[in-house]
C-alpha positions in Angstrom: 21.7 -15.9 -74.8 21.0 -18.7 -77.3 18.6 -17.9 -80.2 16.3 -20.7 -81.4 14.2 -20.9 -84.5 10.9 -22.5 -83.7 8.5 -23.9 -86.3 5.3 -22.0 -85.6 3.1 -24.7 -87.1 4.6 -27.2 -84.7 4.1 -24.9 -81.8 0.5 -24.2 -82.6 -0.1 -27.9 -83.3 1.1 -28.8 -79.8 -0.9 -26.0 -78.3 -4.0 -27.1 -80.3 -4.9 -23.7 -81.6 -3.9 -20.8 -83.9 -2.9 -17.4 -82.4 -2.8 -14.0 -84.0 0.7 -12.5 -84.4 0.1 -9.6 -82.0 -1.1 -11.9 -79.2 1.9 -14.3 -79.6 4.3 -11.3 -79.6 2.7 -10.0 -76.4 2.5 -13.3 -74.5 5.9 -14.6 -75.5 7.6 -11.4 -74.4 6.0 -11.7 -70.9 6.9 -15.3 -70.5 10.5 -14.4 -69.8 12.1 -14.7 -73.2 13.4 -12.1 -75.6 11.3 -12.2 -78.8 13.1 -11.4 -82.1 10.6 -12.3 -84.8 7.2 -13.9 -85.4 5.9 -14.6 -88.9 3.6 -17.2 -90.5 6.3 -19.9 -90.4 8.8 -19.1 -87.6 9.0 -17.9 -84.1 12.5 -16.7 -83.3 13.3 -16.1 -79.6 16.3 -15.7 -77.3 16.0 -18.1 -74.4 17.5 -16.9 -71.1 20.3 -19.1 -69.8 18.2 -20.1 -66.7 15.6 -21.9 -68.9 17.5 -24.5 -70.9 14.3 -26.7 -70.8 12.8 -24.3 -73.3 15.4 -24.9 -76.0 13.1 -26.9 -78.3 9.7 -26.7 -79.8 8.3 -29.1 -77.3 9.9 -27.5 -74.3 8.9 -24.1 -75.4 5.3 -25.2 -76.1 5.1 -26.9 -72.8 5.9 -23.7 -71.0 3.5 -21.7 -73.2 0.7 -24.2 -72.7 0.8 -23.6 -68.9 1.4 -19.8 -69.2 -1.6 -19.5 -71.6 -3.8 -21.6 -69.2 -4.3 -24.3 -71.9 -2.9 -27.0 -69.8 -1.9 -25.7 -66.4 0.0 -27.5 -63.7 2.6 -30.2 -63.5 3.4 -32.2 -66.6 3.6 -35.9 -65.7 5.7 -38.4 -67.5 5.5 -42.2 -67.2 8.9 -43.9 -67.0 8.8 -47.6 -67.8 11.4 -50.1 -66.8 13.7 -51.4 -69.6 15.8 -54.0 -67.6 18.9 -52.8 -69.6 22.0 -51.5 -67.9 25.2 -49.5 -68.4 28.3 -50.6 -66.5 30.7 -47.9 -65.5 34.4 -49.0 -65.2 36.8 -47.6 -62.7 39.2 -46.5 -65.4 36.9 -43.6 -66.4 36.7 -42.1 -62.9 39.6 -39.8 -63.6 38.5 -38.4 -66.9 34.7 -37.9 -67.2 33.5 -39.9 -64.3 29.7 -40.0 -64.5 27.0 -41.0 -66.9 23.2 -41.2 -66.8 21.2 -43.1 -69.5 17.7 -43.7 -70.8 15.9 -45.5 -73.7 13.1 -43.8 -75.7 10.9 -46.0 -77.9 8.0 -45.4 -80.4 9.3 -42.0 -81.5 8.5 -41.8 -85.2 10.8 -39.3 -86.9 10.4 -37.1 -90.0 12.7 -34.4 -91.3 11.2 -31.8 -88.9 11.6 -33.9 -85.8 15.2 -34.7 -86.7 15.9 -31.0 -87.0 14.3 -30.5 -83.6 16.4 -33.2 -82.0 19.6 -31.7 -83.6 18.7 -28.2 -82.4 18.0 -29.1 -78.8 21.2 -31.2 -78.6 23.3 -28.4 -80.1 21.7 -25.7 -77.9 22.0 -27.7 -74.7 25.7 -28.4 -75.6 26.4 -24.7 -76.1 24.5 -23.4 -73.0 23.8 -25.9 -70.2 26.8 -28.1 -71.1 29.2 -25.1 -71.5 30.3 -26.2 -75.0 30.6 -29.8 -73.9 33.1 -29.0 -71.1 30.6 -29.6 -68.3 28.6 -32.4 -70.0 28.0 -34.1 -73.3 25.0 -35.8 -74.9 25.0 -38.9 -77.0 21.9 -40.2 -79.0 22.1 -43.5 -80.7 19.7 -45.8 -82.8 18.8 -48.6 -80.4 18.6 -51.4 -83.0 22.3 -51.1 -83.7 23.4 -51.6 -80.1 23.7 -54.7 -78.0 23.4 -54.4 -74.2 24.9 -54.2 -71.6 27.0 -51.1 -72.5 30.3 -50.4 -70.9 31.4 -46.9 -70.0 35.1 -47.1 -69.6 38.4 -45.4 -70.6 41.2 -46.5 -72.8 44.4 -45.2 -74.2 43.6 -43.2 -77.4 45.5 -45.4 -79.7 43.4 -48.4 -78.5 40.1 -46.7 -79.4 39.6 -47.5 -83.1 36.3 -46.9 -84.9 34.7 -45.0 -87.9 33.5 -41.6 -86.6 30.5 -39.9 -88.0 30.9 -38.4 -91.5 34.3 -40.2 -92.0 35.0 -42.7 -94.7 37.4 -44.8 -92.7 38.3 -46.1 -89.3 40.6 -43.9 -87.1 42.0 -44.1 -83.7 41.2 -41.4 -81.1 44.5 -39.6 -81.7 43.8 -39.4 -85.4 40.2 -38.2 -84.8 41.5 -35.3 -82.7 44.1 -34.4 -85.2 42.1 -34.8 -88.4 38.3 -34.9 -87.8 36.5 -31.6 -87.7 34.8 -32.5 -84.4 38.1 -33.7 -83.0 39.7 -30.4 -83.9 36.9 -28.5 -82.2 36.5 -30.5 -79.0 39.8 -32.3 -78.7 41.1 -29.7 -76.2 38.6 -31.0 -73.7 40.6 -34.2 -73.4 44.0 -32.6 -73.7 46.5 -34.0 -71.2 44.4 -37.1 -70.4 46.3 -40.4 -70.5 43.1 -42.3 -71.3 39.9 -41.2 -73.1 36.3 -42.0 -72.1 34.5 -44.4 -74.4 31.1 -46.2 -74.6 31.3 -49.8 -75.9 28.4 -52.2 -76.4 28.3 -56.0 -75.8 29.5 -56.6 -79.4 32.7 -54.6 -78.6 31.5 -51.9 -81.0 32.4 -48.3 -80.0 29.4 -46.0 -79.6 31.3 -42.8 -79.0 34.2 -41.0 -77.5 32.5 -38.3 -75.4 32.6 -35.4 -75.6 33.9 -35.5 -79.2 32.1 -37.8 -81.7 29.7 -40.7 -82.2 30.4 -43.8 -84.3 29.2 -43.9 -87.8 28.2 -47.6 -87.3 26.3 -47.3 -84.0 25.6 -43.5 -83.7 23.8 -42.2 -86.8 20.2 -41.4 -86.3 17.9 -41.3 -89.4 14.2 -40.9 -90.2 13.9 -44.7 -90.0 15.0 -44.7 -86.3 12.2 -44.9 -83.8 14.0 -46.4 -80.7 16.9 -44.6 -79.1 19.6 -45.0 -76.5 20.5 -41.7 -74.8 23.5 -41.0 -72.6 24.8 -37.9 -70.9 28.3 -37.9 -69.5 30.3 -35.4 -67.5 31.6 -34.4 -64.1 28.6 -33.7 -61.9 25.8 -36.3 -61.4 23.0 -33.9 -60.5 23.8 -31.8 -63.6 23.7 -34.8 -65.8 20.3 -36.0 -64.3 18.8 -32.6 -65.0 20.2 -32.7 -68.6 18.8 -36.1 -69.2 15.4 -35.1 -67.8 15.3 -32.1 -70.2 16.0 -34.4 -73.2 13.6 -37.3 -72.4 10.7 -35.0 -71.4 11.0 -33.3 -74.8 11.1 -36.7 -76.6 8.1 -37.8 -74.6 6.3 -34.7 -75.7 7.1 -35.7 -79.3 5.3 -38.9 -78.7 8.1 -41.2 -77.4 7.9 -43.6 -74.5 10.6 -43.3 -71.8 12.3 -46.3 -70.4 14.7 -46.3 -67.4 18.1 -47.9 -67.3 20.3 -49.1 -64.4 23.8 -47.5 -64.3 26.2 -49.6 -62.2 29.2 -47.9 -60.6 32.3 -49.6 -59.2 32.1 -49.2 -55.4 35.8 -48.8 -54.9 35.8 -45.5 -56.9 32.3 -44.1 -56.4 30.1 -43.4 -53.3 27.2 -45.4 -54.8 26.9 -48.8 -56.4 24.0 -48.2 -58.9 21.4 -45.6 -59.9 18.3 -45.8 -62.0 17.8 -43.0 -64.6 16.0 -41.0 -65.6 14.1 -39.8 -62.5 11.3 -37.4 -63.5 9.7 -37.3 -60.1 9.1 -33.6 -59.1 11.2 -32.0 -56.3 9.3 -30.5 -53.3 9.9 -26.9 -52.3 8.1 -25.1 -49.5 6.1 -22.1 -50.5 6.8 -19.1 -48.3 3.7 -17.0 -49.1 4.7 -14.0 -46.9 8.2 -13.9 -48.4 6.8 -14.0 -52.0 4.3 -11.2 -51.3 6.9 -9.0 -49.5 9.4 -9.4 -52.3 6.9 -8.6 -55.0 5.0 -5.9 -53.1 1.7 -7.7 -53.5 -1.0 -9.1 -51.3 -1.9 -12.3 -53.1 -3.8 -15.0 -51.3 -2.4 -18.6 -51.0 -4.8 -19.7 -53.8 -3.7 -16.9 -56.1 -0.1 -17.8 -55.6 -1.0 -21.5 -56.3 -2.7 -20.4 -59.5 0.3 -18.4 -60.6 2.7 -21.3 -60.0 0.4 -23.7 -61.9 0.6 -21.2 -64.8 4.4 -21.8 -64.7 4.1 -25.6 -64.8 4.3 -26.4 -61.1 2.2 -28.8 -59.2 0.8 -27.9 -55.7 0.8 -30.2 -52.7 -1.3 -28.9 -49.9 0.6 -28.8 -46.6 -0.3 -27.2 -43.3 -2.7 -24.3 -42.9 0.3 -21.9 -43.2 2.4 -23.5 -45.9 2.0 -25.5 -49.1 4.5 -27.4 -51.2 5.4 -26.6 -54.8 6.2 -29.6 -56.9 9.1 -28.5 -59.1 9.3 -30.3 -62.5 12.2 -32.6 -62.9 13.4 -30.8 -66.0 13.6 -27.3 -64.3 17.3 -26.5 -63.6 16.7 -23.0 -62.4 14.7 -23.5 -59.2 17.1 -23.3 -56.3 15.4 -21.0 -53.8 12.1 -19.4 -52.8 13.2 -16.3 -54.7 12.9 -18.4 -57.9 9.3 -19.3 -57.1 8.7 -15.6 -56.5 10.1 -14.8 -60.0 7.7 -17.3 -61.6 4.8 -15.9 -59.6 5.7 -12.4 -60.9 5.8 -13.7 -64.5 2.4 -15.4 -64.2 0.9 -12.5 -62.4 2.0 -10.3 -65.3 4.7 -7.7 -65.2 2.3 -5.4 -67.0 0.0 -5.6 -64.0 2.5 -4.2 -61.5 1.7 -0.6 -60.5 4.9 1.6 -60.3 5.2 3.6 -57.1 7.4 6.6 -56.3 9.2 6.0 -53.0 8.1 8.2 -50.2 11.7 9.1 -49.2 14.2 11.6 -50.6 17.8 10.6 -50.6 21.0 11.6 -52.4 22.8 8.6 -53.8 26.5 8.2 -53.2 28.9 5.6 -54.5 30.0 3.2 -51.8 33.5 4.4 -50.8 35.0 0.9 -50.5 33.6 0.0 -54.0 35.1 3.2 -55.4 38.4 2.4 -53.7 38.4 -1.1 -55.1 37.6 0.0 -58.6 40.5 2.5 -58.5 42.9 -0.4 -57.7 41.4 -2.4 -60.5 42.1 0.4 -62.8 45.7 0.3 -61.7 45.9 -3.4 -62.6 44.3 -2.7 -66.0 47.0 -0.1 -66.6 49.6 -2.8 -65.8 48.3 -5.0 -68.5 45.9 -7.2 -66.5 42.5 -8.3 -67.6 39.5 -8.4 -65.2 37.4 -11.6 -64.8 34.3 -12.0 -62.8 33.7 -15.3 -60.9 30.9 -16.6 -58.7 30.6 -16.2 -55.0 29.2 -19.7 -55.0 31.7 -22.4 -55.6 32.5 -25.8 -54.1 34.6 -27.2 -51.3 36.7 -29.3 -53.6 37.9 -26.3 -55.5 38.5 -24.1 -52.4 40.2 -26.8 -50.4 40.9 -30.2 -52.1 42.4 -28.8 -55.3 44.3 -26.2 -53.3 45.9 -28.8 -51.1 44.7 -27.1 -47.9 41.8 -27.1 -45.5 40.2 -23.7 -44.7 36.9 -22.8 -43.1 34.6 -23.0 -46.1 30.9 -22.2 -45.4 28.9 -25.0 -47.0 25.3 -24.7 -48.2 22.8 -26.8 -46.2 20.8 -28.0 -49.2 23.0 -27.6 -52.2 21.4 -28.9 -55.4 24.6 -29.3 -57.3 28.2 -30.3 -56.4 29.5 -27.4 -58.5 28.0 -24.8 -56.2 27.8 -26.1 -52.7 29.8 -23.5 -50.7 30.6 -19.8 -50.4 34.1 -18.9 -51.4 36.6 -18.2 -48.7 39.2 -16.9 -51.0 39.5 -15.9 -54.7 42.7 -17.6 -55.9 40.9 -20.9 -56.6 38.4 -19.1 -58.8 41.3 -17.4 -60.7 42.9 -20.8 -61.2 39.6 -22.2 -62.6 39.7 -19.4 -65.2 43.3 -20.1 -66.1 42.5 -23.9 -66.4 39.6 -23.1 -68.8 41.8 -20.8 -71.0 45.0 -22.9 -71.0 44.8 -23.2 -74.8 44.8 -19.4 -75.2 47.8 -17.2 -75.9 50.4 -16.6 -73.2 51.3 -14.7 -71.1 48.0 -14.5 -69.2 47.5 -11.8 -66.6 44.1 -11.7 -64.9 42.5 -10.4 -61.7 39.2 -10.6 -59.8 37.8 -8.7 -56.9 34.7 -9.3 -54.8 33.3 -10.7 -51.6 34.7 -13.6 -49.6 32.9 -15.2 -46.7 34.3 -16.4 -43.3 32.6 -17.8 -40.2 32.5 -15.3 -37.4 30.9 -15.3 -33.9 30.9 -11.5 -33.9 28.2 -11.0 -36.6 24.5 -11.5 -36.4 24.5 -14.0 -39.2 27.7 -15.8 -38.1 29.3 -14.9 -41.4 31.8 -12.1 -42.0 32.2 -10.6 -45.5 35.3 -9.0 -46.8 36.2 -7.6 -50.2 39.4 -9.1 -51.6 41.5 -8.7 -54.7 43.4 -11.6 -56.4 45.7 -11.3 -59.4 47.6 -14.0 -61.2 50.2 -14.2 -63.9 50.7 -17.4 -65.9 53.6 -17.9 -68.4 56.7 -20.1 -68.7 58.7 -17.7 -66.4 56.0 -16.6 -64.0 57.7 -16.2 -60.6 57.5 -14.6 -57.1 59.4 -11.5 -58.3 56.8 -10.8 -61.1 53.9 -10.8 -58.7 55.8 -8.8 -56.1 56.5 -6.0 -58.6 52.8 -5.7 -59.3 52.0 -5.5 -55.6 54.8 -2.9 -55.2 53.1 -0.8 -57.8 49.7 -1.0 -56.0 51.0 0.0 -52.6 53.2 2.7 -54.1 50.1 4.3 -55.7 48.3 4.0 -52.4 51.3 5.7 -50.7 51.4 2.8 -48.2 54.3 0.8 -46.8 54.0 -3.0 -46.6 56.4 -5.9 -45.9 56.5 -9.5 -47.0 57.3 -12.0 -44.3 58.2 -15.6 -45.3 55.5 -18.0 -44.4 54.3 -21.5 -45.2 51.2 -22.4 -47.1 50.4 -25.7 -48.7 48.9 -24.1 -51.8 52.3 -22.4 -52.6 55.8 -23.6 -53.2 57.8 -23.7 -50.0 60.2 -20.8 -49.7 58.4 -18.9 -52.5 55.4 -17.6 -50.5 55.1 -14.7 -48.1 52.5 -12.9 -45.9 51.6 -9.4 -46.9 51.6 -7.2 -43.8 50.5 -3.6 -43.4 50.8 -1.6 -40.1 51.3 -4.9 -38.3 48.1 -6.5 -39.8 48.1 -9.5 -42.1 46.3 -8.5 -45.2 47.2 -11.2 -47.8 49.4 -13.8 -49.4 51.8 -13.7 -52.3 53.6 -16.6 -53.9 54.1 -19.2 -56.6 51.4 -21.9 -56.9 52.5 -25.4 -55.9 53.0 -27.9 -58.8 50.6 -30.3 -57.1 47.9 -27.6 -57.1 48.6 -26.8 -60.8 48.2 -30.5 -61.5 44.9 -30.6 -59.6 43.6 -27.8 -61.8 45.2 -29.4 -64.9 47.2 -26.2 -65.5 50.5 -26.7 -67.4 52.1 -23.3 -67.0 53.6 -21.9 -63.8 51.4 -19.4 -61.9 52.4 -16.6 -59.6 49.7 -14.7 -57.8 48.7 -12.7 -54.8 45.5 -12.1 -52.8 44.9 -9.0 -50.6 42.1 -7.9 -48.3 40.8 -4.6 -49.7 38.4 -4.2 -46.7 41.3 -4.3 -44.3 43.6 -2.0 -46.4 40.7 0.5 -46.8 40.2 0.5 -43.0 43.9 1.1 -42.4 43.9 4.0 -44.9 40.6 5.7 -44.0 39.6 4.3 -40.6 36.3 3.0 -42.0 35.3 -0.6 -42.5 32.9 -0.7 -45.4 31.3 2.7 -45.9 
């Protein structure tokens, strides 16, 4: 969890009152943050990853203001129209395809506010932006820029400018090789033929995201009071949330927010233009019965409304049986009614819940399938593999498009982000994502993951069948079919089971180097070498051999039990 140092005087100035140390310690701890220290000058807290909007004095004070009932309810932000635009060129579609932008004016800086801006940018880069891999933020002095701005991509040797904290002009290759920021973040563009770049109407380079701003057009000082802000990356909804977090904090500092038009080339993108930022709240239905059942409470509708207002929500009255929560545009963590329930619990006060001893007596036993799975994982650790844990939620592109196949993925009805819009149907794509993220690490790489996968089924009440699977992969210059087969041989030998490999065809694997794993006449998995096209889709440079087996089926064959 990221730790932030907050200026106590700034926090109390925003809240409009002074608080005793003990009161601050008590309330901050119950807000859902991990308090480290409070003294007369600083408040040091660890912010949970689900609340990146609190990674600044102003974001933190905004949350505290509602929680302490100083200013409850939805914070409203006025977005003015700037009539300025950013034009996205088709060349950037294959590197970092999306950007959202805004202008902030009348923000008067001093040393303290500059520190606050630097801190929120750095903390968001580390957490929400995944060390700039997922998204990157650029903040520029408006007076040094001429509109319209182009977001395009060029060959690195064609991008020449003076980067921040450099005494001379450099091309992008030199920046990655010599500049400290280039050395730290250059791997994010490794293998790309062209690099993304923002260029203004004077043909001046603003930045090469996600690496470095220009010294000429990208240095913010205490004399800057008008800003151009851009966020670039791979997922549009993620970028919109990121921009909302930034501009709402700047507005709380006293700045005025102006929208910008971002034009996209229709031959490469599904939309022609968008206007950003959009700080209008999202609507989410309040399921009062679900919230009370989950929390073990009997709160009235009005009491739930009051709790939500303490957490910064607005309330839109609906029918007699249901209201609507207005979710702030900067909240990235509200995906489901359970998230509303969590905020109701925080506002109600964890200290107010009465512990109860269950009126049942049971003897706990470890799930047999879980124990079986862990034993197999221990075998893999003994064979030199490292365990990774990946999400059940993923996306159709990773499960199908990148894998060069089309399988029955279960998609979410109302996904809020393209990164997590489906339940995984197999684990190998998740494993390849991990290898792609760690391609700059030492080789050979041997990793495995086990967990639930989800398939459509007419035989279950929910229409979804869950199975536990295990996937393992080896990546090195000589990774091949035989290497993965030797690992699988060891697993089945330790299980005292016989299996056979039958040659098969699968578009995710190299033809002739893929086989079906069969036990007692039942198909329980695949083993093979990943197809070069799939490796290219994941931007993986080393060969990968892997297998995936159905532990639920194997457990059933061994013990005659499905999941108990």
